N, C-alpha and C positions, 0 to 999 in steps of 0.2 A: 258246668256250673261255676267253676272257679275262674273263668274268663280266659284260660289258656286255649291256644289253637289246638285242634286235634287233627290227626291224619289217619285216614283209612287206606291201608296198603293191601292190594290183592296181588298174590304171587301164584297164578294158576298156570297149569299147563305141565307138559312132560319135562322133567329135569329141574323143575322149580320146587321149592318148599318153603316153609317158614324161615329157614336160614336166609333165603333171599330177601324176605320181608325185613328181617332183622338188619341185614346189610343196608338196605334202603333207609331203615329208621336211623341208622348211624350216620348216614349222609344228611338226612334231613335235621337231625338233632345232635350235632357234634358234642354238646355238653351232657348228653344222655337223655333218656326218655323214660316215661312211665308207661307200662303196657296196661291199657284199659280192658282190652279183650283180644282174644285170638281164637282161631278155629282152623280146622283142617278137615278135609274130607275128600269125597270123590264126586265127579259129575260125569254124565254120559253125553257123548257127542254122537249124533247120527252120521252114518257113512253113506256115501253115494251108492252102495250096494245093498242098502237096506239093513245093515248091522249097526251096532253101536260100539264105540270105543270109549273105555272108561279112562278118564284123565283126573289128576289130583287138582284140588283147589285149596289154597290157604289164604287166610285173611289176618290182618293184624291192625288193631287200632291203638295209636299211641298219642301221648302228648309229650312235648319237649319240656325238659326241666329248665 
């Protein structure tokens, strides 16, 4: 609403977390950012043998200052 561009960052998969999203935010917004929304959780991936692997999913929505 205030006219600033927003970025939706998704850092999903093994070995990734909101920390990776925050690093990406720092690269996109070198003068800092405002976090509009963040979330983290788990999602299931089907395997070829009929099972499911649970993997993390994290998202961050920011606006640069």
